[in-house]
C-alpha positions as CSV (number, residue, x, y, z in Angstrom):
1,X,-6.6,-11.1,-18.8
2,X,-8.7,-13.3,-17.8
3,X,-12.2,-14.1,-19.5
4,X,-15.0,-12.6,-18.0
5,X,-19.2,-12.9,-18.2
6,X,-19.2,-9.2,-18.7
7,X,-19.9,-6.7,-21.3
8,X,-16.8,-5.3,-23.0
9,X,-16.2,-1.6,-22.6
10,X,-16.8,-0.5,-26.1
11,X,-20.4,-1.8,-26.0
12,X,-20.9,1.3,-24.1
13,X,-23.2,3.9,-25.4
14,X,-22.9,7.9,-24.5
15,X,-19.6,8.0,-23.6
16,X,-18.3,11.5,-24.4
17,X,-16.0,11.8,-27.7
18,X,-12.4,13.4,-27.8
19,X,-10.9,15.0,-24.6
20,X,-12.3,17.0,-21.9
21,X,-13.1,16.8,-18.1
22,X,-14.5,12.8,-17.5
23,X,-16.0,11.0,-14.2
24,X,-13.5,8.8,-12.9
25,X,-14.1,7.1,-10.0
26,X,-10.9,5.8,-7.7
27,X,-11.2,3.0,-5.6
28,X,-8.7,2.5,-2.8
29,X,-9.5,-0.5,-0.3
30,X,-6.0,-1.4,2.1
31,X,-4.4,-0.1,5.0
32,X,-3.6,3.6,5.5
33,X,-1.0,3.8,3.5
34,X,-2.6,2.0,0.9
35,X,-5.2,4.6,0.9
36,X,-3.0,7.9,0.8
37,X,-1.7,7.7,-2.5
38,X,-5.3,7.2,-3.8
39,X,-6.3,10.2,-2.3
40,X,-3.6,12.0,-3.4
41,X,-4.7,10.5,-7.1
42,X,-8.0,11.6,-6.7
43,X,-6.7,15.0,-5.7
44,X,-4.6,15.8,-8.7
45,X,-7.3,14.0,-10.9
46,X,-9.9,16.5,-10.0
47,X,-7.7,19.5,-9.8
48,X,-6.8,18.7,-13.6
49,X,-10.5,19.3,-14.1
50,X,-11.7,15.9,-13.9
51,X,-15.4,14.3,-12.0
52,X,-13.8,12.8,-9.5
53,X,-15.6,10.1,-6.2
54,X,-13.0,8.0,-4.5
55,X,-14.4,4.9,-3.0
56,X,-12.6,4.2,0.5
57,X,-13.1,2.8,3.9
58,X,-15.1,5.7,6.3
59,X,-12.4,5.3,8.8
60,X,-10.0,7.1,6.7
61,X,-12.2,9.6,4.9
62,X,-10.3,12.5,7.0
63,X,-7.5,11.6,4.6
64,X,-9.0,12.4,1.7
65,X,-8.7,16.7,0.0
66,X,-12.0,18.0,1.6
67,X,-12.9,18.9,-1.6
68,X,-13.3,15.2,-3.1
69,X,-16.6,13.8,-3.2
70,X,-16.6,10.4,-1.0
71,X,-18.2,7.1,-1.6
72,X,-17.4,5.5,1.8
73,X,-17.0,1.5,2.7
74,X,-18.0,0.2,5.5
75,X,-15.2,-2.6,6.5
76,X,-12.9,-1.0,8.7
77,X,-8.9,-2.0,7.9
78,X,-8.1,-1.5,11.8
79,X,-10.4,-4.0,12.9
80,X,-9.2,-6.1,10.5
81,X,-5.3,-5.9,10.8
82,X,-5.9,-6.4,15.1
83,X,-8.2,-9.4,14.4
84,X,-7.5,-13.6,13.7
85,X,-7.0,-13.0,10.0
86,X,-4.3,-10.7,10.4
87,X,-3.0,-12.9,13.2
88,X,-3.4,-16.2,11.4
89,X,-1.3,-14.2,8.5
90,X,1.6,-13.1,11.0
91,X,2.2,-16.7,12.1
92,X,1.4,-18.1,8.8
93,X,-0.9,-21.2,9.9
94,X,-2.9,-22.7,7.3
95,X,-6.0,-23.9,10.1
96,X,-5.5,-20.2,11.0
97,X,-5.7,-18.8,7.7
98,X,-9.0,-21.6,6.6
99,X,-11.0,-20.3,9.9
100,X,-10.4,-16.4,9.1
101,X,-10.2,-16.3,5.5
102,X,-14.2,-15.1,5.4
103,X,-13.0,-12.0,7.2
104,X,-10.7,-11.0,4.8
105,X,-13.7,-12.4,1.9
106,X,-16.3,-9.7,3.7
107,X,-13.3,-6.8,3.9
108,X,-13.2,-6.5,0.1
109,X,-16.8,-7.4,-0.3
110,X,-18.0,-4.4,1.9
111,X,-17.2,-1.9,-1.5
112,X,-18.9,-3.7,-4.0
113,X,-21.9,-1.2,-2.6
114,X,-20.4,2.0,-2.5
115,X,-18.6,1.3,-5.7
116,X,-21.5,0.6,-7.3
117,X,-23.7,3.3,-6.4
118,X,-21.5,5.9,-8.6
119,X,-19.7,4.0,-11.3
120,X,-23.2,4.8,-13.4
121,X,-22.2,7.0,-16.4
122,X,-18.5,6.9,-14.8
123,X,-15.7,6.9,-17.8
124,X,-13.2,5.0,-15.9
125,X,-12.5,3.2,-12.4
126,X,-9.0,3.8,-11.1
127,X,-9.1,0.4,-8.6
128,X,-6.4,-0.3,-6.4
129,X,-5.0,-4.1,-5.7
130,X,-6.9,-5.5,-3.5
131,X,-10.7,-3.7,-4.7
132,X,-11.7,-6.2,-6.6
133,X,-15.3,-5.8,-5.5
134,X,-15.2,-2.6,-7.2
135,X,-13.6,-3.8,-10.4
136,X,-15.7,-6.4,-10.6
137,X,-19.1,-3.8,-10.7
138,X,-17.0,-1.7,-13.3
139,X,-17.2,-5.0,-15.5
140,X,-20.6,-5.5,-15.0
141,X,-21.6,-2.2,-15.9
142,X,-19.2,-2.1,-19.1
143,X,-16.4,1.3,-17.4
144,X,-13.0,0.8,-18.6
145,X,-10.6,-0.2,-15.4
146,X,-7.5,0.8,-14.7
147,X,-5.6,-1.3,-12.1
148,X,-2.9,0.5,-9.7
149,X,-0.8,-1.0,-7.7
150,X,1.9,0.1,-4.7
151,X,3.9,-2.9,-5.2
152,X,5.3,-5.0,-8.6
153,X,2.1,-7.0,-9.0
154,X,2.6,-7.9,-12.9
155,X,-0.4,-9.5,-14.4
156,X,2.1,-12.0,-16.2
157,X,3.4,-15.2,-14.4
158,X,7.1,-13.3,-14.6
159,X,8.2,-11.0,-12.0
160,X,9.1,-10.6,-8.1
161,X,5.3,-11.8,-6.9
162,X,6.0,-9.5,-3.3
163,X,3.1,-10.6,-1.7
164,X,4.5,-13.9,-1.1
165,X,7.1,-13.6,1.3
166,X,10.8,-14.5,-0.7
167,X,8.5,-15.1,-3.4
168,X,11.2,-13.3,-5.4
169,X,14.0,-15.6,-4.7
170,X,12.3,-18.7,-6.2
171,X,14.3,-19.7,-9.4
172,X,12.2,-18.5,-11.9
173,X,10.1,-22.2,-12.9
174,X,8.9,-22.9,-9.0
175,X,8.2,-18.6,-9.2
176,X,5.8,-19.2,-12.2
177,X,4.3,-22.3,-10.5
178,X,3.7,-20.4,-7.3
179,X,2.4,-17.3,-9.1
180,X,0.1,-19.5,-11.3
181,X,-1.7,-21.1,-8.8
182,X,-2.4,-17.8,-6.9
183,X,-3.4,-16.1,-9.6
184,X,-6.1,-19.1,-10.2
185,X,-6.8,-18.7,-6.1
186,X,-7.4,-15.0,-6.8
187,X,-11.1,-14.6,-8.0
188,X,-12.0,-16.4,-4.4
189,X,-10.7,-14.0,-2.0
190,X,-13.5,-12.0,-2.3
191,X,-15.9,-14.6,-1.0
192,X,-18.0,-17.1,-2.5
193,X,-22.1,-17.7,-3.0
194,X,-24.0,-21.0,-3.5
195,X,-27.2,-22.2,-3.8
196,X,-28.4,-26.0,-3.9
197,X,-29.9,-26.9,-6.8
198,X,-31.4,-30.9,-7.7
199,X,-29.5,-31.8,-4.2
200,X,-26.5,-30.0,-5.1
201,X,-24.1,-27.6,-3.9
202,X,-23.1,-24.7,-6.9
203,X,-20.3,-22.6,-5.4
204,X,-18.4,-19.6,-7.7
205,X,-16.5,-16.5,-6.5
206,X,-18.1,-13.2,-5.3
207,X,-16.1,-11.1,-7.2
208,X,-14.8,-13.8,-10.3
209,X,-11.7,-11.1,-10.7
210,X,-8.5,-11.3,-10.2
211,X,-5.5,-8.7,-8.4
212,X,-5.1,-7.5,-12.0
213,X,-7.8,-7.7,-13.9
214,X,-7.9,-4.7,-16.0
215,X,-8.6,-3.2,-19.4
216,X,-6.9,-0.5,-20.0
217,X,-4.1,-1.1,-18.3
218,X,-1.8,-0.7,-15.1
219,X,0.1,1.7,-12.9
220,X,2.6,1.1,-10.4
221,X,2.9,3.8,-8.0
222,X,7.0,3.2,-7.0
223,X,9.9,4.9,-7.5
224,X,11.3,2.8,-11.0
225,X,15.0,3.6,-9.0
226,X,13.9,0.2,-6.4
227,X,12.3,-2.0,-8.4
228,X,13.9,-4.4,-10.7
229,X,13.0,-5.6,-13.5
230,X,10.4,-3.1,-14.7
231,X,6.8,-4.5,-15.6
232,X,6.8,-4.8,-19.3
233,X,2.6,-4.8,-19.4
234,X,2.1,-0.8,-17.3
235,X,3.7,2.5,-16.7
236,X,5.7,2.9,-13.6
237,X,4.9,6.8,-12.1
238,X,6.8,7.3,-9.2
239,X,4.9,7.8,-5.6
240,X,1.4,9.5,-5.2
241,X,2.3,12.5,-3.0
242,X,0.7,15.5,-1.8
243,X,2.6,18.4,-3.3
244,X,2.0,20.0,0.3
245,X,2.2,18.0,2.4
246,X,0.7,19.0,5.8
247,X,3.2,20.3,8.6
248,X,4.2,18.6,12.2
249,X,2.7,19.8,15.2
250,X,4.5,22.4,17.1
251,X,5.3,20.5,19.8
252,X,6.5,17.5,17.8
253,X,8.9,19.6,16.2
254,X,10.1,21.6,18.6
255,X,11.2,18.5,20.6
256,X,12.8,17.5,17.5
257,X,14.7,20.8,17.2
258,X,16.3,19.8,21.2
259,X,19.5,19.0,20.0
260,X,19.4,15.0,20.2
261,X,19.8,12.8,17.6
262,X,16.2,11.2,16.8
263,X,15.8,7.5,15.0
264,X,12.0,6.8,14.8
265,X,10.3,3.8,15.4
266,X,6.9,2.8,13.8
267,X,4.8,-0.2,12.3
268,X,2.2,1.6,10.5
269,X,-1.1,-0.3,11.4
270,X,0.5,-3.4,11.9
271,X,-0.1,-4.8,15.6
272,X,2.1,-5.8,17.9
273,X,1.2,-8.8,20.4
274,X,3.4,-6.8,23.2
275,X,3.4,-2.8,23.0
276,X,5.5,-2.5,26.2
277,X,8.0,-5.1,25.9
278,X,8.8,-3.2,22.6
279,X,9.1,-0.3,24.1
280,X,11.3,-1.5,26.8
281,X,13.7,-3.0,24.0
282,X,14.1,0.5,21.8
283,X,14.3,2.4,24.6
284,X,17.1,0.0,25.8
285,X,18.6,-0.1,22.6
286,X,18.3,3.8,22.4
287,X,20.6,3.9,25.3
288,X,23.0,2.0,23.8
289,X,23.7,4.0,20.8
290,X,22.9,7.5,22.7
291,X,20.4,8.5,20.4
292,X,16.6,9.2,21.0
293,X,13.4,7.4,19.1
294,X,10.1,9.5,18.6
295,X,8.1,6.5,18.5
296,X,3.9,6.0,16.9
297,X,3.0,3.0,18.3
298,X,-1.0,2.8,19.4
299,X,-2.7,4.9,21.7
300,X,0.5,5.3,23.5
301,X,1.7,8.7,24.2
302,X,4.4,11.0,26.1
303,X,7.6,9.6,27.3
304,X,6.7,5.9,29.0
305,X,10.9,5.7,29.1
306,X,13.4,8.4,29.2
307,X,14.6,7.8,26.2
308,X,11.1,8.1,24.0
309,X,9.0,10.4,22.4
310,X,5.5,8.6,21.7
311,X,3.2,10.7,19.4
312,X,0.1,10.3,17.5
313,X,-0.3,10.6,13.8
314,X,2.4,13.1,12.0
315,X,3.1,13.2,8.2
316,X,5.6,10.7,7.3
317,X,7.4,12.9,5.1
318,X,8.2,16.0,7.2
319,X,8.9,13.8,10.3
320,X,11.2,11.5,8.8
321,X,13.9,13.6,7.2
322,X,14.3,15.0,10.8
323,X,15.7,11.6,12.2
324,X,19.0,9.8,11.4
325,X,17.0,6.1,10.6
326,X,13.6,5.1,10.5
327,X,12.7,1.7,12.0
328,X,9.2,0.5,9.9
329,X,7.6,-2.3,8.4
330,X,8.0,-1.9,5.0
331,X,5.0,-0.6,3.9
332,X,4.9,0.2,0.7
333,X,3.7,4.1,1.4
334,X,6.3,4.0,4.5
335,X,9.2,2.6,2.2
336,X,8.7,6.1,-0.2
337,X,8.5,8.1,2.6
338,X,12.1,6.8,3.9
339,X,13.6,6.9,0.7
340,X,12.4,10.7,-0.2
341,X,13.5,11.6,3.2
342,X,17.3,10.2,2.3
343,X,17.5,8.9,5.5
344,X,18.7,4.9,6.1
345,X,15.9,2.2,7.4
346,X,15.8,-0.9,9.5
347,X,13.0,-2.2,8.2
348,X,11.4,-5.2,10.1
349,X,8.6,-6.6,8.1
350,X,5.6,-8.1,9.0
351,X,4.0,-9.8,6.3
352,X,3.2,-9.7,2.4
353,X,5.1,-7.3,0.3
354,X,7.2,-6.0,3.7
355,X,9.7,-8.2,3.2
356,X,9.8,-7.5,-0.4
357,X,10.5,-3.9,0.3
358,X,13.0,-5.1,2.9
359,X,14.8,-6.7,0.8
360,X,15.3,-4.2,-2.0
361,X,16.6,-1.6,0.2
362,X,19.1,-3.9,1.5
363,X,20.4,-4.4,-2.2
364,X,20.2,-0.6,-3.1
365,X,22.5,-0.3,0.6
366,X,20.2,1.8,2.3
367,X,19.3,-0.6,4.8
368,X,20.9,-3.5,6.8
369,X,19.2,-6.7,6.2
370,X,15.8,-7.0,8.1
371,X,15.5,-7.6,11.5
372,X,13.1,-10.1,12.9
373,X,9.4,-9.2,14.0
374,X,10.1,-10.4,17.5
375,X,13.5,-9.0,18.2
376,X,15.3,-11.4,20.7
377,X,17.0,-9.0,22.4
378,X,17.9,-4.9,22.1
379,X,21.0,-5.6,21.5
380,X,20.0,-7.1,17.9
381,X,17.8,-4.3,17.2
382,X,21.0,-2.0,18.7
383,X,23.4,-3.5,16.2
384,X,20.4,-2.9,13.5
385,X,20.2,0.6,13.9
386,X,24.3,1.0,14.3
387,X,24.6,-0.3,10.8
388,X,22.1,1.9,9.6
389,X,23.9,4.5,11.5
390,X,27.4,3.7,9.6
391,X,28.4,6.5,7.2
392,X,28.3,4.6,4.2
393,X,24.4,4.0,4.3
394,X,23.5,7.2,5.7
395,X,25.4,8.4,2.5
396,X,23.8,5.7,-0.5
397,X,20.2,7.0,1.2
398,X,20.9,11.1,1.1
399,X,22.4,10.2,-3.0
400,X,18.6,7.5,-3.5
401,X,16.8,10.5,-2.2
402,X,18.3,13.1,-4.5
403,X,17.3,11.1,-7.6
404,X,13.7,10.3,-6.5
405,X,12.5,13.6,-5.4
406,X,12.0,15.2,-8.6
407,X,9.8,12.6,-9.8
408,X,6.1,13.8,-10.3
409,X,3.9,10.3,-9.8
410,X,0.8,12.1,-9.9
411,X,1.3,13.9,-12.8
412,X,2.7,10.8,-14.8
413,X,-0.2,8.9,-13.4
414,X,-2.8,12.0,-14.2
415,X,-1.3,12.2,-17.6
416,X,-1.4,8.3,-18.5
417,X,-4.7,8.1,-17.3
418,X,-5.9,10.8,-20.0
419,X,-3.9,9.5,-22.7
420,X,-5.9,6.2,-22.0
421,X,-9.4,7.8,-21.5
422,X,-8.9,8.8,-24.9
423,X,-7.8,5.5,-26.2
424,X,-11.5,4.1,-24.6
425,X,-13.2,6.7,-25.9
426,X,-11.8,6.0,-29.3
427,X,-12.0,2.2,-29.2
C-alpha cells in the first residue's frame, strides 16, 4: 500500500472492542454485474447481525435486498457505457480517451458524498475496485478498508493484470513495467483538483488512492479453480451469489421447455454499435446449427427473427442452465454464472478484464478461442458455437461446475471480514 496523507486506523477512538455486531459500509461502483455480488455480500453481512449500508448507483438500487440500508450514488453506469468514454475504450483510441477522461473521473467521484455521509462511526469499509472515492473518504475518516475485486487485481507488480487486454501474455519484466506505470496513473482516475497560486497552476489528484489501496486486506470474489496464480496478498473466496435466486418468469420458462435446443446470447451492459445487424447474424448462425437463441439485448423484445426470443431482465443462474451454450461478453459476474451453470461459453470480449476471462475459459477447455466483437459473418459465429457444443467441451463445463457449486463465497468472505474486524479492534 502506498503512503497517503491520512491518519492511521489505529488513531481512531471509541471503536468497539472484541467480537460482536459491527457497522459495515459496502461500496460498489461499476456495471450491473459489478454491483450484484456486493449487494449479495451486504445481505449476508446483515444476516450475520451486522449493521450494513450499501453505497451504490441509484440506477441499481432495485438489485439490493429490500432490508438493506442504501446510500444512492447519482452516477449511472448505463449512461457511461453508452457514451463516448466507453466507445473510446472499446476502440482503444488514445485521443478519444484523453478527450473523455473527465466522464470516467466524474463517474468515480460521484460516490464521495454518499460514502462520506454514512462512514462516520463505521468499523469497516468494503470497497470494489473502482470505489476510489469511497476509499479516499474512509481513509480521511480513519475507517479501516478492505478492498474487494472480481478479477485478480493484485496489489504487487506481479500477476496477470486483467484490466490491460492481453497484459498477462507479456514477459514478466515487461508486465511489471506496464503494471508499475498503471499504478502510478491510478490516483488520477478520479480526476484532478487545481488552483492558481502566485501565477502557477497547482494540480493534485482528487482521490489520491489506487485500485488496490487497503488497510486490512483484500478479497477476491471468484473461484480459485479459475485463476492461476492465486494472489499472495489476499483471500480468494469464491463468487458472491444469492443463496435464494429469483426464478425465471413463467413466459420464459415455458418457452425454454418447449423441446427446442436453446443457446443464450447477451452482452450485459455492453452497448452494441448495430443491434439489428447483430440479431440478423445470430439468427443466421442459429439456422445453420438448428438451434434457437434466447437473447438479452437492450430493449428488444419478442421474436424479431424466426430463431430468436428476445427477453428482458432474467436471473442468469436460472437461465443459463436451461441452455446448451452461452454467448457472452466475458464480464466477471456473467463468467461466474456460466461456469456455475455447467454449460460451455463463447466469449466475445469488449474491453478490460473480459479478455482475461475469455483466455481463462479457453485454457480450462470450457470455451473455444474468443470471437471478435464485430463478427465478420454468421459463419464465424456459427463455427464458435459449434465448437462450444462439442461433447468434450460440454463434458468439461459440467465437470468444472461440479467443482465450484459447493463454494460458499459470501460465507467465506463474511468469516474473513469478521476476523479482520477483530484484528482492527485489537490493533
